[in-house]
Phi, psi and omega in degrees: 000318181294318181294326182298321184250023182300317181297319180293321179295318178297317178297323179295318178297318178297319179298318180297317179298317178296319180297317178296320178297319179296319178298318180295317178296319179301321184289335189241348181248113188296312180301318179295323178297319181296314180294319180296318177300318179300314181293318181296314179300316181296316180295317180296315179296316180297317180295322179294325183274355183302316177299322178293322176298315179297322180296315179296321179298318182286316185282321183264352180055053179236167183283169178302319184293316179293319178297317179295318179297319179298317180295316180297319179295319178296320178295317180297318178296319178295320180295316179297318178298320179294316178298320180298327180279324188276312188301311179302320179296317180293322178293322179292325183270348183296330178291343180268007184297317178297320178296322179297318178295321179295321180293323176295318179298316178297321179296317180296317180294318179294322178294320178295321180292324181296320180262010177059032177280339183290347178277345181279135180299326182293331180297315181297321179297313180295320182298317180293318181296319178295318178299319178295321179296315180297316179297322179294318179297315180295321179295316179295322178297317179292319182296320184260023183298317181296315178299319180296321178294321178296314178299320180296320178297317178297320179294323178295321177297317178296315180295332178294336180279336184304313179301325181292309180295324178297319179302313183292321176295324182284319183283324186248028183298318180294319179297315179297317180297316180294323178295321179292326179294333181296340179291331185271154173298152185301320184286348180260353184291329179295317178298315181297320179296320178294318177298316179297323179297317179293319178299314181299319181296310183287317183291322178298317179296320180294313183294313181297321179294321178293319178296319179295317177297318179298319179298316180296315179299317180297316180295314180297319179295319180297318178297316179300314182291325177293319179297319181278351182058046177277145180292154180055049183298319182292314181298313183294323180290325176294317178300316181294322180293314181293320180297334182295344177297326181281119180297144173067303183277338184302312179302326178290315180299319182278333184277328183300313179300324179297312181294320181298311180293323179296324179296332179292340176279306177191163179295316181300317180296320179295318180295315179296321178297318179298315179297317180297317179297317179297318179296318179299316180292325177293318178297317180295314185287323187263336186240309186286310184301313179299325182283319186274309185278320186068216180250055187292328180277324179055042178231149181292144180306324180297319179296319180296318179297317177298318178297320180296318178296316178297317179297323178295319180291325183278312187226018178067219182296319179299321178297320179293325180289321188269341189295323181290312175301322177297318178297322177297317179298313180299320180295317179296317178299316180297313181297318182290319178296319178298323180288314185285328186266327188235000000 
């Protein structure tokens, strides 16, 4: 059996070596990282939108290209509408940023006075150090404002290309897939198709379940913020929903801004917001996730945490979001190769 598939195993080892080399180049060469990020984002979006494309094709009786174009236009309109709702609110509230910092400072001082912490020498030291850190961050932000605007402009140019590349991946996915299959020997294509089918099945279930969970978290967060009348409810609920994609660390990343902004309103509001965020995450973790996601990753939590740290080092937030699906793909490939070959 081993001799029969010796050539395929050698090719697989070569592929793994090439993949590791690409990851190393990606981690250290900035232009390649930028192009790779663009392609990865486009592929992920196209793959996520594939069920919607198929639905439009079946219901509207149109081709892949027309369906893909319709989806991209709807996404662009939704994005423009979202920006139209968010940007004016952020500009109106940006002038209150200093007031928000002052209210947080007053809250900390009043809390320290209530518990008589301000009499401790260490409190004054910590207070001064935190103040210096905040002033340094604000100073650096102001100093590098032009650089940040230039980087933002470059990122916007890159993001403007994403809808175009996403359209082509979405419209020509079958063509691209068939072209890639031509690289393999004819007798090995059936195995690859079966592996791809299993990957598609598990990965689609994982992505759809994560999107559904994010939607539920976003809606619940938005309702909570509206009830408490916290500033930036739409922005904060979107941040919390998107952060929820990252296992374990996501709820913390998304919950901290909500509590921070709520504290600028009042102490009571901040405490209620903290309790609300914890309750939402408990409902998601203990009830919704097991029902919706199930055991789609089938990996130990320790392995997932290690993968998240590795993903953060390689690609930042994008790396943390993509590392678990990539690990799922690798696991499916390993299981299928083990089944078909041995």
